[in-house]
C-alpha positions in Angstrom: -83.2 -79.2 38.5 -82.7 -79.0 34.4 -79.6 -79.8 32.6 -77.9 -77.2 31.4 -75.9 -77.6 28.0 -72.4 -76.9 28.2 -71.7 -74.1 25.8 -68.8 -74.6 23.2 -65.4 -73.0 23.4 -65.2 -72.8 20.0 -64.9 -69.3 18.3 -67.4 -68.3 15.3 -66.6 -70.1 12.3 -63.8 -68.0 9.8 -62.6 -65.8 12.6 -59.7 -66.1 15.3 -58.9 -65.7 18.5 -55.6 -63.7 19.7 -53.3 -65.3 22.3 -50.6 -63.7 23.5 -48.3 -65.4 21.0 -50.6 -64.5 18.2 -51.2 -61.1 19.3 -47.8 -60.4 19.7 -47.1 -61.1 15.8 -50.0 -59.7 14.8 -48.8 -56.3 16.6 -45.5 -57.0 14.7 -47.2 -57.0 11.8 -49.1 -53.8 12.3 -46.3 -52.2 13.6 -43.9 -52.9 10.7 -46.8 -51.4 8.3 -47.4 -48.3 10.6 -43.6 -47.2 10.5 -43.4 -48.0 6.7 -46.0 -46.4 5.5 -45.6 -43.3 8.1 -41.5 -43.0 6.4 -43.6 -42.2 3.4 -45.7 -39.1 5.0 -48.8 -40.9 5.5 -51.6 -40.2 8.5 -53.8 -42.5 10.3 -57.3 -42.3 10.0 -60.3 -44.1 11.3 -63.8 -44.7 11.4 -67.2 -47.5 11.9 -67.3 -50.8 11.8 -70.6 -50.0 10.3 -71.8 -48.3 7.0 -75.4 -48.0 5.2 -75.7 -50.9 3.0 -76.2 -48.9 -0.1 -72.9 -47.4 0.2 -71.2 -51.1 -1.3 -74.4 -51.3 -3.4 -73.5 -48.1 -4.9 -69.9 -49.4 -6.1 -68.2 -52.2 -4.6 -69.7 -55.2 -6.8 -72.9 -57.2 -6.8 -71.2 -60.5 -5.8 -69.7 -58.9 -2.6 -73.4 -57.4 -1.6 -75.2 -60.1 -2.6 -73.2 -63.2 -1.3 -70.3 -61.8 0.9 -71.5 -59.1 3.3 -73.0 -59.1 7.2 -75.9 -57.1 5.9 -78.8 -56.4 8.5 -81.8 -54.3 9.8 -81.3 -52.3 12.1 -84.0 -51.0 14.7 -84.6 -47.9 12.8 -85.5 -50.1 9.6 -82.1 -49.4 8.3 -80.0 -51.1 6.1 -76.4 -51.9 7.8 -73.2 -53.6 6.4 -70.2 -54.4 8.3 -67.8 -53.1 6.6 -66.1 -55.9 4.2 -63.5 -53.2 2.5 -62.4 -49.7 3.5 -62.1 -47.8 0.2 -65.7 -46.9 0.0 -65.3 -45.4 3.3 -62.0 -43.4 3.1 -64.2 -42.0 -0.2 -66.8 -41.3 1.9 -65.0 -39.3 4.2 -62.9 -37.4 1.6 -66.1 -36.7 -0.2 -68.0 -35.3 3.3 -65.0 -32.8 3.7 -63.6 -32.7 0.4 -63.3 -28.7 0.7 -61.4 -28.7 3.5 -59.2 -30.9 3.4 -56.2 -30.3 1.7 -54.7 -32.5 -1.4 -52.5 -34.1 -2.2 -53.8 -36.5 0.9 -51.5 -39.4 2.0 -54.0 -41.6 4.5 -53.8 -45.0 6.0 -55.8 -47.3 8.5 -55.7 -50.6 9.4 -59.5 -51.9 9.9 -60.7 -54.9 10.3 -62.9 -56.1 8.0 -65.7 -58.8 7.6 -67.1 -60.8 4.7 -69.1 -64.0 4.6 -67.6 -66.3 2.4 -66.2 -70.4 2.7 -62.7 -70.0 5.1 -59.6 -71.4 3.4 -55.8 -70.4 3.7 -55.2 -67.1 3.1 -59.4 -65.7 3.8 -61.2 -65.4 6.6 -64.5 -64.1 7.6 -63.1 -61.7 9.6 -59.4 -59.7 9.3 -57.3 -56.5 9.7 -56.2 -54.9 6.5 -53.6 -52.0 5.9 -55.2 -49.3 3.4 -52.9 -46.8 1.8 -54.2 -44.2 0.1 -53.4 -41.2 -2.1 -55.4 -38.3 -3.1 -55.1 -35.7 -5.6 -52.4 -37.0 -8.0 -53.3 -38.0 -11.5 -50.0 -38.1 -12.7 -47.4 -41.5 -12.7 -45.5 -40.4 -10.0 -48.3 -41.2 -7.7 -48.6 -44.6 -9.2 -44.9 -45.1 -8.4 -45.0 -44.0 -4.9 -47.5 -46.1 -3.7 -46.4 -49.6 -5.7 -43.1 -48.6 -3.8 -44.8 -48.3 -0.9 -45.7 -51.6 -1.5 -42.3 -52.7 -2.4 -40.7 -51.3 1.0 -43.4 -52.8 3.2 -42.2 -56.2 1.9 -38.8 -55.6 2.4 -39.1 -54.3 5.8 -40.2 -57.4 7.0 -36.8 -59.1 5.7 -38.6 -60.1 2.3 -36.0 -60.7 -0.5 -36.3 -59.6 -4.4 -36.7 -63.3 -5.4 -39.4 -64.1 -2.9 -41.9 -61.9 -4.1 -43.0 -60.3 -7.6 -45.0 -57.4 -7.9 -47.6 -58.1 -11.0 -49.0 -54.6 -12.9 -51.5 -54.0 -15.3 -54.0 -51.1 -16.7 -57.4 -51.5 -16.9 -57.8 -48.9 -19.4 -55.4 -51.3 -21.9 -57.9 -54.0 -21.4 -60.9 -51.5 -21.8 -59.3 -50.8 -25.3 -58.8 -54.5 -25.4 -62.6 -54.9 -25.1 -63.2 -52.6 -28.0 -60.8 -54.4 -30.6 -62.9 -57.3 -30.0 -66.0 -55.5 -30.2 -67.6 -56.2 -26.3 -69.7 -54.5 -25.1 -70.2 -53.1 -21.7 -72.1 -56.9 -20.4 -69.7 -58.6 -22.3 -66.6 -56.9 -21.3 -67.8 -57.0 -17.6 -68.1 -61.1 -17.7 -65.0 -61.4 -19.4 -63.3 -59.5 -17.1 -65.0 -61.9 -14.2 -63.7 -64.7 -16.3 -60.2 -63.3 -16.7 -60.1 -62.5 -12.8 -60.5 -66.4 -12.3 -58.0 -67.2 -15.0 -55.4 -68.6 -12.0 -58.3 -70.9 -10.1 -59.6 -72.7 -13.2 -58.1 -75.3 -16.0 -57.2 -73.9 -19.6 -59.6 -75.3 -20.6 -62.3 -74.3 -18.5 -60.8 -70.9 -19.1 -61.1 -70.9 -23.1 -63.9 -72.1 -22.9 -66.3 -69.6 -20.7 -64.4 -67.3 -23.0 -65.5 -68.9 -26.3 -69.1 -68.3 -25.3 -68.9 -64.7 -24.8 -66.3 -64.3 -28.0 -67.0 -66.6 -30.0 -64.2 -67.5 -32.7 -62.0 -65.2 -31.7 -61.4 -66.6 -28.4 -58.1 -68.3 -28.9 -56.6 -65.1 -30.7 -57.6 -63.1 -27.1 -56.1 -65.9 -25.0 -53.0 -65.5 -27.2 -52.6 -61.8 -26.5 -53.3 -62.0 -22.7 -50.8 -65.1 -22.6 -47.7 -62.8 -24.5 -47.1 -59.0 -23.0 -45.1 -58.8 -26.2 -48.0 -59.8 -28.8 -50.5 -57.7 -26.5 -48.0 -54.7 -27.1 -47.4 -55.1 -31.1 -51.2 -55.7 -31.0 -52.0 -52.3 -29.7 -48.6 -50.4 -31.3 -46.2 -48.4 -29.2 -47.6 -45.4 -29.4 -51.1 -46.4 -27.9 -51.2 -43.8 -24.9 -52.0 -46.7 -21.8 -49.4 -48.9 -23.2 -46.9 -46.0 -23.2 -47.9 -44.7 -19.8 -47.6 -48.7 -18.4 -44.4 -49.0 -19.8 -43.1 -46.1 -18.4 -44.0 -46.9 -15.1 -42.2 -50.2 -15.0 -39.5 -48.4 -16.5 -39.1 -46.0 -13.9 -39.9 -48.5 -11.1 -36.7 -50.3 -12.1 -34.7 -47.4 -12.3 -35.3 -46.8 -8.7 -34.2 -50.6 -7.6 -37.2 -52.4 -8.0 -36.3 -55.1 -9.8 -39.0 -57.2 -9.2 -42.0 -55.9 -11.1 -43.6 -57.1 -14.6 -46.7 -57.0 -16.7 -49.2 -59.3 -16.5 -52.6 -58.9 -18.5 -54.3 -61.1 -16.9 -54.4 -59.4 -13.7 -57.8 -57.9 -13.2 -58.4 -57.2 -9.3 -61.8 -58.2 -8.4 -63.4 -54.9 -7.9 -65.4 -53.1 -10.0 -64.3 -49.2 -9.4 -60.8 -49.3 -10.4 -60.2 -47.2 -13.6 -56.0 -47.6 -14.5 -53.0 -49.1 -13.0 -53.7 -52.0 -11.1 -51.3 -54.4 -9.1 -50.8 -57.4 -7.2 -47.6 -58.5 -5.0 -47.6 -62.2 -5.6 -45.5 -64.9 -3.4 -43.0 -67.0 -5.2 -43.2 -69.6 -3.0 -43.8 -73.0 -4.4 -45.7 -74.0 -0.9 -48.0 -70.4 -0.8 -47.9 -69.1 -4.1 -50.7 -66.8 -4.6 -51.2 -63.0 -4.1 -50.5 -61.5 -0.9 -51.8 -57.9 -1.3 -52.9 -55.5 -4.2 -54.6 -52.6 -5.0 -55.0 -49.6 -8.0 -55.9 -46.6 -9.1 -60.0 -45.7 -8.6 -60.2 -41.9 -10.0 -64.3 -42.1 -10.1 -65.2 -43.6 -6.5 -65.9 -39.9 -5.3 -68.6 -39.8 -8.3 -71.5 -41.5 -5.7 -71.3 -38.9 -3.4 -72.0 -36.2 -6.0 -68.6 -34.8 -5.7 -65.6 -33.3 -7.7 -63.2 -35.8 -8.9 -60.1 -36.2 -7.1 -57.4 -38.5 -8.8 -56.8 -41.9 -6.0 -54.4 -44.8 -6.0 -54.2 -47.0 -3.6 -53.6 -50.7 -1.8 -55.0 -53.1 0.9 -52.7 -55.5 2.3 -54.8 -58.4 4.7 -52.6 -59.6 8.0 -53.7 -63.2 7.3 -51.9 -63.3 3.7 -49.1 -61.3 5.5 -48.7 -63.8 8.2 -48.5 -66.9 5.7 -46.6 -64.9 3.6 -44.3 -64.5 6.6 -44.5 -67.9 7.9 -44.2 -69.3 4.7 -40.5 -67.8 4.4 -39.1 -68.5 8.3 -39.7 -63.9 8.6 -41.8 -65.0 12.0 -40.4 -62.8 14.9 -39.7 -65.1 18.1 -42.5 -64.6 20.9 -41.0 -61.9 23.4 -42.6 -61.8 26.8 -43.2 -57.9 27.1 -42.7 -58.3 31.2 -39.3 -57.6 32.1 -39.4 -58.6 35.6 -40.7 -61.1 38.2 -41.0 -60.1 41.8 -41.4 -63.5 44.2 -42.0 -63.1 48.0 -40.0 -66.0 50.4 -43.0 -65.5 52.5 -46.6 -64.2 52.1 -46.2 -61.6 54.9 -43.8 -59.9 52.7 -45.9 -59.5 49.0 -46.4 -55.8 50.4 -43.0 -54.8 50.2 -42.5 -56.3 47.2 -45.8 -54.5 45.7 -43.6 -51.4 46.8 -40.3 -52.3 45.0 -42.5 -53.2 41.9 -44.3 -49.7 42.2 -40.9 -48.0 41.9 -39.3 -50.0 39.5 -42.5 -49.4 36.9 -42.2 -45.5 37.5 -38.8 -46.1 36.4 -40.1 -47.7 33.1 -40.2 -51.5 33.7 -43.0 -53.9 33.2 -43.0 -55.5 36.4 -45.4 -58.3 37.5 -45.6 -59.5 41.4 -46.2 -63.0 42.4 -49.2 -63.0 44.7 -49.8 -67.1 45.1 -47.9 -67.4 48.1 -46.6 -70.6 46.9 -43.6 -72.1 47.6 -40.3 -69.9 46.4 -39.0 -72.7 43.8 -43.0 -72.6 42.2 -42.9 -69.0 42.0 -39.6 -69.1 40.6 -41.1 -72.0 38.0 -44.1 -69.5 37.1 -41.7 -67.2 36.0 -39.6 -69.5 33.9 -42.7 -71.2 31.9 -43.9 -67.4 30.9 -40.4 -66.6 29.6 -40.0 -63.7 31.7 -36.1 -62.6 31.6 -35.5 -61.3 35.2 -36.5 -62.4 38.9 -35.9 -61.1 42.2 -36.9 -62.5 45.5 -38.1 -60.3 48.1 -37.5 -61.4 51.9 -36.3 -60.4 55.3 -32.7 -60.3 54.4 -33.3 -57.5 50.9 -36.0 -55.5 52.9 -33.1 -55.0 56.0 -29.8 -54.2 53.6 -31.8 -52.2 50.5 -29.9 -54.9 48.2 -31.7 -57.2 45.8 -30.4 -60.2 44.0 -31.7 -59.8 40.2 -31.2 -63.0 38.4 -31.1 -63.8 34.4 -33.1 -66.6 34.1 -31.3 -67.5 30.8 -28.0 -67.5 32.2 -28.5 -68.0 36.0 -26.4 -65.2 36.7 -27.5 -63.2 39.9 -26.3 -59.2 40.8 -26.9 -57.8 44.5 -27.7 -53.9 43.5 -29.6 -51.4 45.1 -33.2 -50.5 44.1 -32.0 -47.6 41.8 -29.3 -49.9 40.0 -32.1 -52.5 39.2 -33.8 -50.9 36.2 -29.8 -50.3 34.6 -29.5 -54.2 34.6 -32.7 -55.3 33.1 -32.4 -53.2 30.1 -29.5 -54.2 29.3 
């Protein structure tokens, strides 16, 4: 007989297994996201994880398509990609039924996404992401709403103003700056990519990289990037895009969002942003990074030949969200979803235990019945280890009297009650 090598129990690199405690936290994050965005009138949609590869080649960015996607050829010789992001998909959905939909649209989804990149803190090869999109409004009011939703999400998790900051920029201001420095489209694209990596490289490397493209004016360019006041003075107060950005920040502050600031180095990596871009940053020194972000992408439907629909939205990943909650001590304590555990004093009473469980399930309780046939003490230990809050033991006395002892596993107290009273005690 040939030796059969044992399979590894390790998961694929860059993905996660969700044991009950882990899934409890993920569901908490998802539930908080859903409750928060639905308060603002957003409705949920979904789509397949598989998309034609050309959808991303058209607009997402060459780096992501060539280096970071899971792309393969299916049996019909079609190029297929596991979606790395949701924005192109939702644009496709809107373009497909553009004349049937009623605008403005407030949509959200929580898809799982895939990117082939080096796993590290905050970045995995598979994650889930809240996507929130507001279609059909081109005024500053839509920008205010979507950033307010982002801020409210953080507050819904228990975050305080000092825990995070919302950084804002405008791609149009940066485009104007590139024009002032006489950069063509290719040079502007390269400069944008360098700025996007500013916080990941040294100041010397940043300046050198810009100098290779901009030349002797690179120092002046860096000076403008590092001072919002100098940048605003450089353009003048009458610059349309500067005025809009200042107005956006002022309106957000008037609404009570104090932790918002202009950051001209904020670019966001995707090529499709056309105006406002923003990111929520963690202020904690142990996790000083972007938590999530988004922006305005008014031209995304162009690739489908559809009419222009002004749109602003954001994506919030579950990995960075969990890191933020863990860093700030905001993770919820794990709670077992089983309300009651029913033990049997002898194996012959298991049928009666099952009947009792079915009655209690109809009364809204989550009930597990011990089927092990172990000693009563061992059954109680199982319930205790699993964190189940209440236990009932079924034996001859209980069956004859119709009275059951409901034991609180935390306090050790026990109440003898009729079947119809059990649900009220457990639900307290």
